[in-house]
C-alpha positions, 0 to 999 in steps of 0.5 A: 500500500502506497500513499493510502492507496489500497491494492494496485495503483491505477491511472486515476491514482497517478493522476491525483498524485501528479495533479493532472487529468486522467487523460494526461496520464493515459497519453504519457503511459501510451507514449502519445503526443500532447504532454509537455516535458514538465508534466511528463516529469511529474507523471513519471515521478508519480508512477515511480513513487506509487509503483504503478504498472500498466495493465497489459492484459486489458490493453491487449484485450482491447486489441483483440489479443492477450500476448500469451500462448499456451504450451502443453508438453508431456513433462516439464521436468524431462530435459527433452521437453524442457528444451522444447519449452525453452525454444518456444519461450524464446520465439514468444519473447521475440513476438512480445508474448508470454507462455503458460505451460503445463505437463499432460503426463501422457494423460489425454484428459489432463491435456484437454483440461490444460488446453481448455484452462489456457483457452479460458485465459484467452491465450492467442494460440497453443503449442501442443505435444498431444497425449491423445488422438481426439482433439475435437474439443479444440474445434470451438476454440479454433473457430473462435480464432485460437491458433494451434500447432502440434509438436513431436507427435501429430494431433487429431486435427488438420493443423500445422505439425512439427515432427522428428524423423523417428522412423528414419532415425531408428533405421540409421541407428539399427543399420549402424549396429548391423554394419558393425557385425550384429545380427541379433539386435534387441529393441527396447521401446516405450508403449507403441500407443505413443506415436514416436515409439511406434515410429521408432519400432517401424524404423527398427523393423525396416532396418532389419528387413533392408539387411535381410534379417528377421524381426524376432519377436523375442527381441522386442520389448515395449513398455515403461522405461523402468522395466527395460533392465528386466526385459533385457535380463530376460532376453539375455537368458534366452538360448540365442541372446541379442548381441546389441541393443537399440533403445527407443528413447533417452529414459530407456537408455539411462534405465539400461545403464543404471541396471548395470548392463553395458551392451553394444548400444545405440540409443534414440535421444541424446542425454547429458554426460553420454559422452563421458561414459566409458565407452561413450553412448552412441545415440540418434540425436533429435533437435528438441530446440528445433522442434519447439522453435519451428512449432512456435514460428509456425504458430506466430505466422498463423497469428499474424494472418498467414492462411493456407493448408496445414503444414507438416514439417519433419526435422532430420535426426543425426547419428552420433557415434561415441563408442557403444554402438561401434562395439562388435559382437 
């Protein structure tokens, strides 16, 4: 509380403190002409003394915008998704917007609740890493002028989408192991209900097929990352065990390493300290910052009035050999 004012100071409070008309304060705050230097100095001093801040939300709403966007990702604590989030924030900042973000936890209901909560706060647009495939709930929001872009996975609507080349990346990683002499290659992946996991399994199968190798079902395990070590234990106990492993995401790779296994390995997704292990962990690296940046740029193009058919952009992955994927049987 300042100078007997309860709550946040208003333009009316500034006008009273400076001894000027309310319209004069409005002109000064909005950088409009018609305020003399002496008057401007009095108004500035009153603003500083009272701690007045312009109501940006009200100003933007009068223009039909709120200068905010919503971001829904799987888990804000996951380094992969935090990189996406940071890139979205960087683009939003360049456009004078703030980002509301939240985690869906792979729960389509929570995704829907978050998206609608953001829309209730009048966000201008949304970047969504979809947890589900039914996005009809978004149709009224899109009709009302909200823009939406899907990132990392396709959504259930015809909207701009930015993906990684999941199948191609898995294909390159498995092919790399094949070129180093492996014929029995295990695949440890996430639930195939997840688009990225299913695409990586498809790339694994295609790499084996291209090399004339069978896809042995006993060498394929999908499920929660924390079960990866148990799945590999089972495979290694078989009469004809795998000689190498392709891990379907970074969490699975880390779970395998924590379980004590050090097989010839290529993992999908890079992770911190992968290059400091012995041997270093060979990976198929995505570009999470590129995913977030591209999705946000598409969103702001739509918000600036760009029309036309929905775009689907697929970003390349790259193989990073560090030692674990170059070990021979």
